[in-house]
C-alpha positions, 0 to 999 in steps of 0.5 A: 504426526503422534511420535513428533508430537511427543518429541516436542512435548519433551522439549517442553512445548505446549502441543494441541492434537487436531484430528476430526472426531471420527479418526479421534474416536478410533485412536482412542479406542483402539491405541493407548495414545490416551494413557501414553500421553497423560503423562505430558500435562502440556499435551491435549487432543482436539478435534474437527467435525467429519466431513460428510460422504452421502457417495455410493461410488468410490470413485467420488470420494476423494473428491468429495473429500477434497471439497469437504475439506474446503466446506467444512473442515479449513473454518473450523480448523480457522475456528481453533486457531481465533479461539486460542487467541482469545481463550489465551488465559487457559491454554497458550495461543497457537504460535506455530502450525506442524501439518500433514503436507498432504493438508495444504488447506493449513497453508492459507489459514495459517498466511491468513491469521500470520501464524508459521506454518510447517508442512510435515512429510509423514510418508517414506523417504522412498515414496517421497522420492517416488513423488520428486521423480513423477513430473521428470516421468512425465516430462519425459512421456513414461507416465501415464503407463500407456499400456495399463491403462489399455489392459485396465480399458479392456478389463473395464470394457470385459467387465461391463459386457459380463454384468450386461449379459448377467442383466440379461439372463436373469430377466430371461430366466428368472431369479433363482432362489433357496426356499428353506423348506422346499429347496432350490427353484426358479422363479419366474421374473413376471410371477407374482411369486416374485413378492415373496422373494423379500422373505428367501435367500437369493443365491 
């Protein structure tokens, strides 16, 4: 996306590059983006608020991300577009949106405000071709991979069984702890010595 922004600047267009606050800070900290684009007076960065995430379960990450986009990013993005019309004297109003193809919410906002929107896919051609083949693979019953799904299911069952056995073993045998002065010893889970575990290193 930055390379495309650079090409648009070279063509004499005004470009506002939008990113979330966290991603922008990483971009500035770990790349030379700021100095690289300082040569283009018609280029500027702008940020959108980050999506708050309190989940501890990685399985919910994608679901929370898309819910956060609708709840936080989408209205903030709309506000940027509306304010660009109000502050037209400071910076030309937005006349076209070029968004990452995954960010489909921009299509709805652009349609609402009557601004042309281009979905720009930043993935490789090979990856894009694989996406296009998925409907056909599903139609021919090649997806999902049944054998792989079965193997993953069995692997998850094995992990769950091993985890249960470890918990039962700890409850029965107690917790092994390492004390810097006394070495390694076993502490009965029902003993009052368990209180001192916080001050020691659990193996």
